[in-house]
N, C-alpha and C positions, 0 to 999 in steps of 0.2 A: 470564584475563579482566582487562581494565583496571579498576582500582579507580575508583569514582565519587566524586569529591571532595565533591560535594554530600552524598552519603550519610554520609561520615565527618564532615563539618562538622555534620550533623544529630545524629549520635551524640554528638559532643563537646558540642554545645549541650544535649542532653537530660541528659547526665551533670552538666553545670554547673548545670542547673536543679534536679536532684535535691538537690545540695549546698546551693544558695542559697535555693531556694523550696519544696523538698519534692517528693514524688512526684506530687502532683496537677498541679502546673504542668508537670512533665515529661511526664506522660501527655497533658495537653491539647496540648502542643507536638507530640508524636508523632502524635496523632490527626489533627492538621491536615495532616500530610504526605500523608495518604491521602484527604483530603477532595476531592470533586469541585469544580472551580473554577467553580461556578455563581453568578452575581451575585445577592446577596440584600441589597441596600443598605437603609439607613434603619432597620435593626433591630440594636440593640447586642448583640453576643455576645462571644466571646473575642477577645483580641488577635490570635490567629493568623489570624482571618478577614481581617485587613488584608493578609495576605501572599498572597492568592489569585493576584494578578497574576504573581507570580514564576515560576509553573510553566506559564504559558500564553503563547503567541505572540500577536501582534497579532490582535485579534478582527476578522474580515472579514465576519461575518454580522450586523452591526448593522442594525436597521430603518432605513428612510428617515425623514427628519425631516418627518413628515406633519402636524405641528401648525401653529400659527400663529407666524410670526416678525414681530413687531410693532415699528414705529418709534414711539418715545415721547420725551418730554422732561420733565426735571425743572427747575423754576425755584424759587428760594427766596432768602432773605436772604443765604445764603452763596455763591450763584452758580447757574449754569445749565449743564446738559449734556444733549445728546441721548443716548439709549441704545436698544438693541434688547432686546426681551424675547421669549424663546421659551416658548410655552405648549404643552406636549405634548398630543397628540390625546386622551389618556386623562383630561385635566383635566375634572372634573365639579363643581367647587365645594368639594370636600373639601380640607383643608389639605395642601399639598405642601411639601417642602423647597425652598429657594431657593439657587442658587449664583450668586454675582457673579463674572464673569470679566473681568479687566483685561488688555487687550492690551498688546503691546510697542510700542516705537518704530516709527513709519512704518506700523503696522497700523491696522485699524479693526474694528468689530464683525463685519462680514460676513466679512472675511478671517480673523479669529480663530476665529469659529464654524466656518468651513470647515476650517481646519487642525487644530483640536483635536477636531473631530467631537462637540463637547459636545451639540449639539442631537439628534444621533442617539442618544447615550448617554441623553439625557433621555427619549427614547421607551422605551428598554429599562428604565431605572431611574427611574421618573417623578419629575421635579422641574422647577421653573421655572428658567430660566437667563437672566441679565441681563448685558448687555455695555455698560457705560458707554463713551462715546466721548470721547477726548481731542481737543482742537481746536488748530489751528495758532496761533491767537492766544494760547494759553496756553503752547505749546511748539512751536517751529518744526518739530520732527521728530515731533510728536504723542506725545512721551514723557510719562508721568506724572511730575510734578516731585518725585520722592522725595527729592531732594537739597536742596530748598528748605525752610528752617526753618518758613516759614508753612504749608507743606503736610505737616507732620510732627506735628500736634497735633489733638486733638479740638475740635470746635466751630467750625472755620474751615478755609478753603482746600479743597483737593481731598478730604481725608478726610471733611469734613462734606458735601460734594456727593455723594460715593459713599454715605455713610450716608443722605443724603436720598433718593437713588434707591431704596435699600433700603426706607425708610419709605414712599415712594410706592407701590411694588409691594405692600407688605403692606396698604396701605389699599385697593387696588383688586382684589386677588386673595386667595384663601385661602392664606395662607402659614403653615407650621408654624414659629412664631417660635423654637422651641427648636432648629431645624435650618436655620440660615442660615449659609452658608459663603462664603468669598472666596478666589479663586485668581488667579494671574497669571503672565505670562512676562516675564523681563528687567526693564525698568522697571516693568511691571505687577506682576511678582513682588515687587519692592521695595516698591511701594505696598500690595500685599496684606499684607506683613509689618507695615507701618505701621498698616493697618486693624485687624489683630488686636491691636495694642498700644494703639491709641487708642480702640477700641470693643470691649473684651473681652467685654461681655455682649450685644453684637449678634451676633457671629460665634462659632459653635460650634467651628469649626476653620478653619485657614488652609492654603493650598497655595502654595508658592513654587517656581517652575520657573526656573532660571538667573537668580536674583535676587540681591539684596544686602541686608545687614542694615539694619534700621530705625535711622535716626539716624547712619549711618556717614559721611555727608558733609553739609556745610552750604553748599556752593557748587558751581558747575559744575566748576571746576578740581579741587576735592576729589573730586567724583564720578568724574571721569576717572581720577584716581589710584587710587581704591578699585576701580574696574572693572579696572584693570590689575594691581594688586598686593594688593588686599584692604585692609581697614582697618588703620591703623598701630597698633602696640601702645600708643603714648602716648595715642591717642584712644579706645581700647577702653573704658576705665573710664568716661569721660564719656558715651560712646554708650550704655553699659549703664545708667547711672544715669537717663538720659533715657528709654530704652526701658522701664525697669522701673517708672517712675512711674505710667503708666496702669493697670498691673496691681495697684496698691496696694490695690484693693478686694478682693483675695484670689483672683482668677481668672487663671490663666495659660492662654492659649488653646492647645490642641493644634495641632501643626504638622507638615506633611509637606513635605520639602525635596528637590527633584530637580535634579540638575546633571550635565552631561557633563564628563568629566575632560579632554577635548580642546577645551574652550571657550576661544577666543582673544579673545572680546569681553568676557566677564565671568569673571574668574579664578575657578576652582572653590574657591579658599580662602574665597570669600565664603559658600558654602554651609556650610562648616565653622564659620565665625564666626556665622552665623545660628543654627545648632544650639547652639553654645557659649553664645550669649546666652540662648536659650530655657532651657537647663539651669540657667544661673546665676540667671535671673529666678525660675524655679521654686524654687530653693534658698533665695533670699533672701526672697521673698514668702511662700512656704508653709512654709518651715522644715522640709520633709520630708526623708526619707532620699534619697540619690542614686538616680536611675533606673537600672535594670539594663539594660545594653546586650545585645541579642541580635543577633549578626552572622551573616549568611549571604552566601556568595559564589556567584553563579550564572554558569555559563559561557555564552559566546556560542553562538548557533545561526545558521542561515541566515536566520532572520526577526527575530532580536532581538540587541541588544548584550548582552555580559556585563555584570554589575553587582554591586556590593556593597550589600547592604541591611542597614541597622542600625535596629532597633526599640529604643527606650528605654522599658522597661516599668515601670509603677508597681507598687505592692505587690499589686494585684489581677491583675496580668498583662496590663493594657491598655497598648497602645502609645500613649504620650502625645506622643512626638516620633519621627518616622520620616525617615531619610535614605537617599536613593537616589543612589549614585555610579555613573553610567553610563559604561562604558568605551568610549573611542574616539568618543564623541558630542561634537559641537560645540555651537554656540549655537543650538540648535533644540529645539522641542517634540517629544519622541520619541513614536513610535507613533501618529502622526496621519495626516492627509491631506496629502501633499506638494504638492498644488495650492495650499495656503495658504503664505504666506511664513513663513520661519523655522520650518519644520516638516519632519520627516523621517518616512518611513513605517516605518523599522525600529524595533521595539519595544525595551523593554516599553512598553505603552500608558500614557502619563502620565495621561490622563483617567480611565482605569479605576482606576489606582493611587490617584488622589485621591479618587474616589468611594468606593472601598473603605475608605479611611482615614476619610473624612467619615462614613461609615455607622456608625462606632464611637462618634461623639461628638455630644452634644447639650448645649445650654446648660442651666444649672441650672434645674430645675423650680420652685425656690422663688422665682425672680424673677418678679414680676408681669409679665404680658405687656406692659402699657403701658410699663413701664420698659425692656423689651428693645428695642422699636422706637420708641415715641413720643418717647423722650428722646434719640434719635440725633442730632438737629440742633436748633439753637435755634428757638424758635417764630417 
């Protein structure tokens, strides 16, 4: 009988956990291997819960998006943008998590919602989902301007507009302000990384799919270079210093990073650099011990790509940073609806992976709710 590589990887990981964190952590890890992959988001449990997606193919039995998909607009001193808001059919006025979804270049909210199937997931795992819309007058290709210095800081530019949209939704709907998340694809993923660093107490966690590090470029020409070869070594320290400043209040936002290793539009080295920045920011700001990497390699099936999944565990066994390296995947959102642009049907399902990761993280309860949302943008 052919040996199962996943089984031996699991045994090695369990042995390593016994030595580094003790038998309880190892037992928790082994128990997760036999857990049914039923989605139970928005309740914090062990880190291993965030790995449910790895054992399942693309979910085909998602409910239809039977809630309301509303067209809205935010206008404020920092600027204006239209956005779409999905309100699940189960919404009854009780607080729900909110996920902000930032589309990629040439996309729009309807296209991104179709491709990611986020509205259908919002029916299964109830949450509000918002899709800010980039406009051509801001960028000819409707890219979020992640490479523009004016759009890389809190209180101004596109980060403040996105935070303003978050504030508007929280004012009009019942939002669990400890469970507000932001995710994006490509340029949207790069802007999501910026949002986590400029507004660390607004967003409980960040999802970056095929994106780039915050502060990695300061011009269009530099952006094209970073997309092709990654951030240069000489600019990495400067980028880190700028990226680390917003987290000086003591909170480093948890992050899930997904990237295809065959991406020819955004070099996969950018995903590694995003993770390196997050690890270094946590080390410098929090002064804590290094996170423990837990690595699993999953082989390809007929319905999903093979992938390498790395969880960086804190002392309590919680995955604070999670990296998915998708084998043979290009510049596409994996595990979605191919009717959307830059989307592939073959899994693993990126939306499910992000929701699973988000479910493990909430903003600190000690923060007054008014500080979490109301201070997001200037009055």
